[in-house]
N, C-alpha and C positions, 0 to 999 in steps of 0.2 A: 518604491529603489527598492521596499521588501520584498516586492510582488513581483523583480524581475532577479532576486537574489536567489530567492528560494528558487524561481524556474532554473536555474546557474545549481543549484545544488542539486535539487530532485531529479535533471533532464535524461539521467541513466536510470533513474525505477520508473518513473514515469510510461503507464502506456498507452504510448503513438498510433492512436485508429488513421487506417486509411485514409485517402482524400474523398469523397464523395462516396461515402459509403448509404448514407441515408439509415443511418443505424440508431437504434436505440440502444445509450451507455449506461449503465447501473455505476456509480461509486460507493459502493460497498459498506461504511464508515467513513464517511466522506470528511468525515472534523468541523474545519474551520471553510471548506468548502476551495481549494486553496489548487487541488490539481481539477478540477470540474470549473474554475474563474478560465483555466488555461486553451481550455476551448469552449470560451464564450460566443467567442465572432464564429464559433461554427456551424454555419446556418442548414450544416446535412446530417445532423446529429440531434434525435432527439435524447437532451441532458434529464438524469434523473439519480436527489439522492439518496442515503440513507443514516442516517444519524441519531443514534439514542440521546434519548432526552429533547422535550419539548421544545424550551428554549433554545437552545442552539439550534438545535434545527431549523427556527424560523428565523432568527434571526438570518444564518446564513439565505434562507428563501426568499428573504428581502431583501438580502443584497445581490445574489446572483440573476432575481427572479427565477428561482428552478426548480420544480417540485422538489420539495424533502420529504418523506415521512421521518416519523420518528418511534413508530412501532414496525414489528414485523409482520403484527399483526393488517394496519391497514398497509405494508407495501405487497406482503402477499394478495391481499384484498383488490389492490391495483393494479400489478402489475401482474400475476401471476402467467408467464408467457408469453411476454409481450416482450423479453429485453436479449436484445443480439450480442451485445459486450456486457460485462459482469466484472470490476475491477477492486482489486482488493490490495491499498498500498498501506502496509506496515498495517495489518489489522489483528493477522490471528495468531501473533504475538498478546494480543489481550483479552483474548476468547477462552472463558473454561470448555466448551465443547468447542471444536473448531469443524466434529461431525455437523455440527444444527450451521454453520455456515453453512458447510455442501450440498444440502439436503435442501436449505434455500435457492442456493445458485440451483440446486437442480426442477425445481418447482419454476424458479425465476426464466430461465434461460429458455429460447428458442432450439428446439432439434437443432446440432449441428454449433449451435454458440459459442462464444467465446467466453474462457472466467480465465481471468491473468489475476497471478499473485504475487506480491514481494511479504518476503517477511527478512527478519534481522539472521543471516546464518553466527550458528553458534560452531561449530568445525568448519571453518573462514581461517584464512591466515588471521586478519587479523584479531577474531577472540580466541587464536591459542597464541597470539604475540603479549596481548595483553592480560589475559584470567580476567583473576577481578577485578580490572580496571577497567573492564571494556565496558565504554559507554552505552553498548546496547544492552546488554543486563537492565535495567538501568528496572532493578527491582521497586518494590513491586508490581510496579505495571503493567509487566512484560510479566506471561503465568508460564510461557511455555514456547517454546523453537520448533516449530516443526520442520525437517529435513527434506531430503531426498524422497528416501524408503516410507514417511508416515504422509505424502502429498502423494507419494505413489498409491499412497494402501488404503488414504484417504479417495483418491480418482477411484480407483476397485470397484470401493463399497458404495458409492451414491452415484456411477453412470458415468464417470470423463472417464476420457483417454487426452495423459500426458502427452503433448505432442513436441514439447523446447521446452529446457531451462539454459541460464547460466548463469552468473554470478554478476550483481548489479552491485555499482558507485555508489556509495553513498557518504560523503566526505564528515555529515557528524560524527559518524562513528569514531574514526581517526584520532579528527577533531579533540572533538569529546571526551576521547582514550586518554592522552595525549593532556589534555588540559590536570587530569584526575591526578596523570604519572606527576607530571611536572609541581603539581599545586599540594597533591593528599585529596582534596575534595573536587569536583565541580566549581571550578571559576567563570562564570559567561563572557567576564573580559578577557580571558586569558582564550576561552574554548575561539571567541569572535575574531580573537588577532589570530588562532590559529588555524582557524579556516582555510585561509589560499592553498596552506602550504595538507590542509586536509582534500580539496579539491584536487590539484597535485598528483600526490599519491594517491586516492584513489582513483583517478582517471589510469595512470601508468600502472596499479593493480588493484582492477576493480574484485571489490571484495566487501566482507560485510553481513553483506546480507544476499541471494537470491530471486533471481525470478522464475518464473512457473505460467507458459502458456497448458494449458488447456483447454478441448473440447467438448462439449455433452453431445452422448452418442444418441 
């Protein structure tokens, strides 16, 4: 049930690879492996994950039977120049140096490889609507909120072309923000009750996050 709910919630944010592409896909910052799990039946894809922390990486690897690297050095040693698609689902906001991530992507991707980035959008209607009560602020876990000008600058610096971008629906952001407004703090039960409204709002007004497609030169 949880897996199904997460797929519904994340449907507009998760990268959607073309069918029968026979590609290597790396989920950089794969967390508990939720995105990789959605692709587990795709025999045309070679899946890899990267998640800092040996224990978490080992847990996801055992659960999904997918190689999960826990250090940048091991990842680069194993996969440099081998990756067709590199995904970053809500990752950049957690890192101190987004440039380091772009540098890794430049080394890992094949020429003309695809980098897909989704980040909370601090300039979005949702962020402006809720202000300091915006759920996706999530301090101190979220450190930075790179917008389109920053993504373009990083792309130029590290050898990528930004080929497409669009707002992305993230129901958790609206539901979590509304829960804080109503209760004065984040309340999980209230958040869960409001999630259907978050789903509806985010589909009608995709906001709160932004997705970018980049191609390695």
